[in-house]
N, C-alpha and C positions, 0 to 999 in steps of 0.2 A: 526405486525409480521415482523421480520428482514428477508430480502431475501439474504443479503450479510453482513458478519461480519468478521472483522479481529482484532486481539488483539496483541498489542506490536509489531508493525511493526518497524523494524530497517533496516537502510541502511547507509553505509558509503563508502567513497572513500579514496584512498591513502593507505599508509602503517602504520606500528606501530609508526613511528616517525613523520609522517605528515598525520594525519587522520582527515578527514572532515566528521562529522556526519550530514546527511541531514534529516533522519527520526529517531527520538529518542523515541521509545516506543509509537507510534501513535496507538490509538484505534479508530475504526470507525465501525458504523453499518448503513446500508441503509435499509429503510422500503419499502414495496411494494407501488408503485405509487409515490415515492419520486424522485425528480430531484436533482442531486448533481453536484456541480462545485468545482474545486480545484483551489484556488487562493493563491498567495504569491509572494514575490520578487524573483528575479533571484537567483538560487542556494539554494532554500528552500526545494527542494525535490518533486516538482509537477510531473515531468516526471517519476521518479522511482515509485512514488505512483500510478500513472495512469497505468504504465506498469505492476505493480504487480496485480492490479485488472483486467486487461485485460489478465493476465497470459502470458505475453510476456517475462517475465524475471524470473529467479529462484534465482537471486542474492539477492533479498530482503528476509529477514528472518522474517517469521510470518506464523501462521496457518490461513487458509482461510476457512470459513464455508459458504456454499451456499445452498439455497433452489431451485436453478436452476436444471432443469432436467439433464443437461450435463455440466460438468465443466472440462476443460482440465487440466491435471496435470502441 
């Protein structure tokens, strides 16, 4: 049973002429009891991904489904 699921996570920095995509359609699901770590080289999107799941940012575009009792918007 998934307790957290996100589909097609996108995040980019910069403008139209100088755009750096760090998350390009990432799909992730986390099951109950599962431990998750986010690994990758510098600039690969670890921090935006973490902030999205912690709901500390709204600049990452993706729907988030949760089985948690309370999820901040």
